[in-house]
C-alpha positions as CSV (number, residue, x, y, z in Angstrom):
1,M,-15.1,-2.4,8.6
2,R,-15.7,0.6,10.7
3,S,-15.3,4.0,9.0
4,I,-12.0,5.9,9.2
5,A,-13.6,8.6,11.2
6,L,-14.3,6.3,14.1
7,H,-10.5,5.6,14.3
8,T,-9.3,9.1,14.0
9,A,-8.8,9.5,17.8
10,R,-6.1,6.9,17.6
11,T,-4.7,7.3,14.1
12,F,-3.0,10.7,14.0
13,S,0.3,8.8,14.0
14,L,2.6,11.8,14.6
15,L,0.5,13.2,17.4
16,L,0.1,9.9,19.2
17,L,3.9,9.3,18.9
18,L,4.5,12.8,20.4
19,G,1.8,12.5,23.0
20,C,0.1,15.7,21.9
21,F,-3.4,14.6,22.5
22,S,-5.1,15.0,25.9
23,E,-6.8,11.7,25.6
24,N,-4.8,8.5,26.4
25,V,-5.6,6.5,23.3
26,A,-3.9,3.4,22.0
27,A,-3.1,2.5,18.4
28,K,-1.7,-0.5,16.8
29,F,0.7,0.4,14.0
30,L,1.4,-2.1,11.3
31,E,4.2,0.0,10.0
32,K,5.6,3.5,10.4
33,T,8.0,5.5,8.3
34,S,8.7,9.1,7.4
35,V,8.9,11.2,4.3
36,D,10.4,14.6,4.9
37,I,8.0,16.4,7.3
38,W,5.4,13.7,7.1
39,E,4.9,10.6,9.3
40,I,3.4,7.7,7.3
41,A,1.7,4.9,9.2
42,A,-0.5,1.9,8.5
43,V,-3.1,1.3,11.3
44,S,-5.2,-1.7,12.2
45,D,-8.7,-1.9,13.5
46,D,-8.6,-1.8,17.3
47,Q,-11.3,-4.5,17.5
48,T,-10.5,-6.9,14.7
49,D,-6.8,-6.2,14.2
50,A,-7.5,-6.1,10.4
51,F,-6.1,-3.3,8.3
52,S,-8.0,0.0,8.8
53,H,-6.2,2.7,6.8
54,C,-2.9,4.5,6.1
55,S,-2.2,8.0,7.2
56,A,0.3,10.8,6.5
57,S,0.5,13.5,9.1
58,A,2.6,16.6,9.7
59,I,2.8,19.1,12.5
60,Y,3.4,22.8,11.7
61,A,5.3,25.5,13.6
62,N,2.0,27.1,14.7
63,G,0.9,24.0,16.4
64,M,-1.6,22.9,13.7
65,I,-1.6,19.4,12.4
66,L,-2.6,18.2,8.9
67,A,-3.2,14.6,8.1
68,F,-4.4,12.5,5.2
69,F,-6.1,9.2,5.5
70,V,-6.7,6.5,2.8
71,G,-8.8,3.4,3.7
72,S,-8.8,-0.1,2.4
73,E,-11.5,0.8,-0.1
74,F,-9.5,3.9,-1.1
75,N,-12.0,6.3,0.5
76,W,-10.0,9.2,1.8
77,Q,-10.2,12.3,4.0
78,I,-8.1,15.0,5.6
79,G,-7.7,15.6,9.3
80,L,-7.0,18.9,11.2
81,A,-6.0,19.1,14.8
82,N,-4.8,21.6,17.3
83,P,-4.1,20.7,21.0
84,A,-5.5,24.1,22.0
85,W,-9.0,23.4,20.5
86,Q,-11.9,22.6,22.7
87,L,-14.5,21.3,20.3
88,V,-18.0,20.0,21.0
89,P,-18.2,16.2,20.3
90,N,-20.0,15.1,17.1
91,S,-20.5,18.7,15.9
92,R,-20.3,19.5,12.2
93,Y,-19.1,22.7,10.6
94,P,-19.3,23.9,7.0
95,I,-16.0,24.8,5.5
96,T,-14.5,25.8,2.2
97,Y,-11.0,24.9,1.0
98,Q,-8.7,25.8,-1.9
99,I,-5.4,24.5,-3.2
100,D,-3.3,27.3,-4.7
101,D,-5.5,29.1,-7.3
102,S,-8.0,26.3,-7.7
103,P,-11.8,26.9,-7.4
104,L,-13.3,26.9,-3.9
105,F,-14.5,23.5,-2.7
106,T,-17.2,23.1,-0.1
107,A,-17.1,20.4,2.6
108,E,-18.1,19.5,6.1
109,A,-15.7,19.1,9.0
110,V,-16.8,16.5,11.6
111,V,-15.5,16.7,15.2
112,T,-13.9,13.4,16.1
113,G,-12.2,14.5,19.3
114,P,-11.9,17.5,21.5
115,D,-9.1,18.9,19.5
116,M,-9.6,17.4,16.0
117,V,-11.9,17.2,13.0
118,T,-11.9,15.2,9.8
119,V,-13.1,16.3,6.4
120,P,-14.3,13.5,4.0
121,M,-13.0,14.1,0.5
122,K,-14.8,13.4,-2.8
123,D,-14.0,10.2,-4.6
124,S,-12.0,12.0,-7.3
125,S,-8.5,11.2,-8.6
126,S,-8.2,14.7,-10.0
127,L,-8.8,16.2,-6.5
128,F,-6.2,13.8,-5.1
129,E,-3.7,14.9,-7.8
130,L,-4.5,18.5,-6.9
131,F,-3.4,17.9,-3.3
132,R,-0.3,16.0,-4.5
133,K,0.8,18.8,-6.9
134,G,-0.3,21.8,-4.8
135,W,1.9,24.2,-2.9
136,E,-0.6,25.5,-0.3
137,L,-3.9,24.4,1.2
138,R,-6.2,27.1,2.6
139,I,-9.2,26.2,4.7
140,R,-11.8,28.7,5.7
141,A,-14.2,28.2,8.6
142,A,-16.4,30.5,10.6
143,G,-13.5,31.1,13.0
144,G,-11.0,32.1,10.4
145,E,-8.6,30.8,7.8
146,F,-5.9,28.1,8.2
147,K,-3.0,27.8,5.8
148,F,-0.9,24.7,5.2
149,P,2.2,24.6,3.0
150,L,2.0,21.3,1.1
151,Q,5.6,20.7,1.4
152,S,6.5,17.3,-0.1
153,S,2.8,16.4,-0.4
154,S,3.5,14.6,-3.6
155,K,5.8,12.2,-1.9
156,A,3.6,11.9,1.2
157,L,0.4,11.2,-0.7
158,T,2.1,8.7,-3.0
159,A,3.5,6.9,0.0
160,V,0.1,6.8,1.8
161,L,-1.7,5.6,-1.3
162,N,0.9,2.9,-1.9
163,C,0.6,1.9,1.7
164,A,-3.2,1.5,1.4
165,R,-2.7,-0.5,-1.8
166,R,-0.3,-2.9,-0.1
167,Y,-2.7,-3.7,2.7
168,A,-5.7,-3.8,0.5
169,L,-3.9,-6.4,-1.6
170,A,-3.2,-8.4,1.5
171,E,-6.8,-8.1,2.7
172,S,-8.3,-9.1,-0.7
173,Q,-6.1,-12.2,-0.9
174,S,-6.3,-13.1,2.8
175,E,-7.6,-16.6,2.1
176,N,-4.2,-17.6,0.7
177,L,-1.5,-15.0,0.4
178,N,1.2,-17.6,0.0
179,P,0.1,-20.2,-2.5
180,F,2.8,-22.6,-1.3
181,V,1.3,-22.8,2.2
182,A,-2.0,-24.4,3.0
183,P,-4.8,-21.9,3.7
184,G,-4.9,-21.0,7.4
185,A,-1.5,-22.5,8.0
186,A,1.8,-20.7,8.6
187,R,5.3,-21.5,7.7
188,T,7.0,-23.5,10.4
189,D,10.5,-22.2,9.8
190,H,12.7,-21.5,12.8
191,P,12.7,-17.7,13.3
192,A,16.4,-17.5,12.3
193,K,15.7,-19.4,9.1
194,A,12.7,-17.2,8.3
195,A,14.9,-14.1,8.9
196,Q,17.6,-15.5,6.6
197,R,15.1,-16.3,3.9
198,R,13.6,-12.8,4.0
199,A,17.1,-11.2,3.9
200,E,17.9,-13.3,0.9
201,A,14.6,-12.4,-0.8
202,A,15.2,-8.7,-0.1
203,T,18.7,-8.8,-1.5
204,I,17.7,-10.8,-4.6
205,T,14.7,-8.6,-5.2
206,A,16.7,-5.4,-5.0
207,N,19.3,-6.8,-7.4
208,I,16.7,-8.1,-9.8
209,L,14.9,-4.7,-9.9
210,A,18.1,-2.8,-10.4
211,S,19.2,-5.2,-13.2
212,A,15.8,-4.9,-14.8
213,G,16.1,-1.1,-14.9
214,I,13.1,-0.6,-12.8
215,K,13.8,2.8,-11.2
216,G,12.4,4.5,-8.1
217,F,11.4,1.3,-6.4
218,T,10.8,1.1,-2.6
219,L,11.5,-2.2,-0.8
220,A,9.4,-2.8,2.3
221,D,11.6,-2.6,5.4
222,S,9.4,-5.0,7.4
223,L,6.5,-7.3,6.7
224,S,3.9,-7.6,9.4
225,G,0.3,-8.8,9.7
226,E,-1.0,-10.3,6.5
227,L,2.0,-9.0,4.6
228,S,4.2,-11.4,6.5
229,A,3.2,-14.1,4.0
230,F,5.5,-12.5,1.5
231,D,9.3,-12.8,1.6
232,A,9.8,-9.4,0.0
233,L,7.4,-6.6,-1.2
234,W,8.2,-3.6,-3.4
235,W,6.5,-0.8,-5.3
236,T,6.9,2.2,-7.6
237,D,4.4,4.9,-8.5
238,S,3.1,2.6,-11.3
239,V,3.5,-1.0,-10.4
240,M,3.9,-3.2,-7.3
241,G,5.4,-6.6,-6.8
242,W,6.3,-9.4,-4.4
243,T,8.8,-12.2,-4.0
244,L,8.5,-15.7,-2.6
245,I,11.1,-18.4,-2.0
246,S,9.4,-21.8,-2.4
247,E,10.7,-25.2,-1.7
248,E,8.9,-26.6,-4.8
249,N,11.2,-29.1,-6.5
250,T,10.6,-28.0,-10.1
251,V,9.5,-25.0,-12.1
252,E,6.5,-26.9,-13.4
253,S,5.2,-27.8,-10.0
254,A,5.5,-24.2,-8.8
255,V,3.7,-23.0,-11.9
256,G,0.8,-25.5,-11.2
257,T,0.5,-24.3,-7.6
258,L,0.6,-20.6,-8.6
259,L,-2.1,-21.0,-11.3
260,A,-4.3,-23.1,-9.1
261,S,-4.1,-20.5,-6.3
262,A,-4.7,-17.5,-8.6
263,S,-7.7,-19.2,-10.1
264,K,-9.2,-20.0,-6.7
265,N,-8.7,-16.5,-5.4
266,C,-10.4,-14.9,-8.4
267,K,-14.2,-14.7,-7.8
268,G,-15.0,-13.7,-11.3
269,A,-13.7,-14.6,-14.8
270,F,-10.1,-16.0,-14.7
271,A,-7.7,-16.5,-17.6
272,S,-4.0,-17.5,-17.6
273,M,-1.3,-18.1,-20.1
274,K,2.2,-19.4,-20.1
275,L,4.3,-16.9,-22.1
276,P,7.0,-18.2,-24.4
277,S,10.3,-19.3,-22.9
278,A,12.9,-21.7,-24.1
279,K,14.5,-22.1,-20.7
280,A,13.8,-25.1,-18.6
281,S,15.0,-23.3,-15.5
282,A,12.4,-20.6,-15.7
283,A,8.8,-19.9,-16.7
284,R,6.8,-16.7,-17.3
285,L,3.1,-16.5,-16.7
286,K,0.3,-13.9,-17.1
287,T,-3.0,-14.1,-15.2
288,V,-6.1,-11.9,-15.6
289,C,-9.0,-11.8,-13.1
290,E,-12.1,-9.9,-13.9
291,N,-14.3,-9.5,-10.8
292,P,-17.8,-8.0,-11.2
293,G,-17.7,-4.2,-10.9
294,Q,-14.0,-4.0,-10.6
295,A,-11.1,-3.2,-13.0
296,A,-9.4,-6.3,-14.4
297,S,-6.4,-7.4,-12.2
298,V,-3.4,-8.4,-14.2
299,E,-0.3,-10.1,-12.9
300,F,3.0,-11.2,-14.5
301,M,4.8,-14.0,-12.7
302,S,8.3,-15.2,-13.2
303,V,9.4,-18.6,-11.7
304,V,13.1,-19.1,-11.6
305,I,15.2,-22.0,-10.3
306,R,17.1,-21.3,-7.1
307,K,20.6,-22.7,-7.2
308,K,20.5,-23.8,-3.6
309,G,17.2,-25.6,-4.1
310,G,13.6,-24.6,-4.7
311,V,12.4,-21.7,-6.8
312,Y,12.1,-17.9,-6.7
313,V,8.7,-16.4,-7.6
314,F,8.7,-12.8,-8.8
315,V,5.3,-11.2,-9.3
316,V,4.5,-7.8,-10.7
317,F,1.1,-6.1,-11.0
318,D,-0.5,-2.7,-11.7
319,S,-1.1,-0.7,-8.6
320,S,-3.0,2.1,-10.3
321,E,-5.9,0.3,-12.0
322,E,-5.4,2.6,-15.0
323,K,-5.6,0.8,-18.4
324,S,-3.0,3.2,-19.8
325,K,-0.4,1.6,-17.5
326,S,-0.8,-1.8,-19.1
327,S,2.2,-1.4,-21.3
328,I,4.3,-0.3,-18.3
329,L,3.2,-3.4,-16.4
330,E,4.0,-5.7,-19.3
331,D,7.4,-4.1,-19.8
332,A,8.1,-4.5,-16.1
333,G,7.1,-8.1,-16.2
334,A,9.4,-8.8,-19.2
335,R,12.3,-7.0,-17.6
336,L,11.9,-9.0,-14.4
337,F,11.9,-12.3,-16.3
338,A,15.0,-11.4,-18.2
339,A,16.7,-10.4,-15.0
340,G,15.5,-13.7,-13.4
341,L,17.1,-15.7,-16.2
342,A,20.4,-13.9,-15.6
343,L,20.0,-14.8,-11.9
344,A,19.6,-18.5,-12.9
345,G,22.7,-18.3,-15.0
346,E,20.8,-18.7,-18.3
């Protein structure tokens, strides 16, 4: 995948939407939303249409623009732009920056357009948190100092990180996002039926999450690209989840399909277990995939009979890769299952 910097000229979502750039560049947005002063966008590669990165961008009263980019491999950088700048292409400038009273950080600004630069950030969760919790960013270059109030940066950076996680999930499971559809195939529903199914999934998912006491969740407004394989997708700061409505006739057949798909998609060591349940109308599963060089991926799946036929599949997994969140994940899985039983009338 091409680097984020090569896409910068078409990924300052707010600027492109407002037409502030002098260049006439085209971008393909997978999704767009806003958080206070920030515009959040998921952007695809202009050559392959695959997910490139997510961005959060804001325009300030002085005409300056600040943006954050997070790619599919979670490499990240900040971007600065000003329509009044006239920069030399491909130039590089040493800078220092500081968040509130933090130590000074050194970096290099790379010109990616006549009026914009990007600054690659270190692969550091503590630095990311510093930006999230900070009040003001100060950047010093040879030409002076730029100050950016980090208004709502916690919400914006959480949103852009969750955005990247969603699309990275879709990309990593692109062989078979929907285990109930043959690889490379698509559902053949009439558009009206598909829309009805997604509306049902969104309503059921929101009700289940509320009943389960999972607070602060966000339900995706739309599902495009690879994410269209899901019927509903949601996330919190700690966990993520998705919902599918399957036409499988029984819980057991759905369980078999889910486990076979999860095992196939895991390129490393795979383990699964069926957690205790005395209910014939539902089943609870746990799967663990340990790919070389990566943190173990854990999912909790709840399969619940759908009264009008078929089954609901509710899946929850950790979106942070922090082992300390394992208890949160397990608790969320248990809550979803209990809420699913209530949905089935058990």
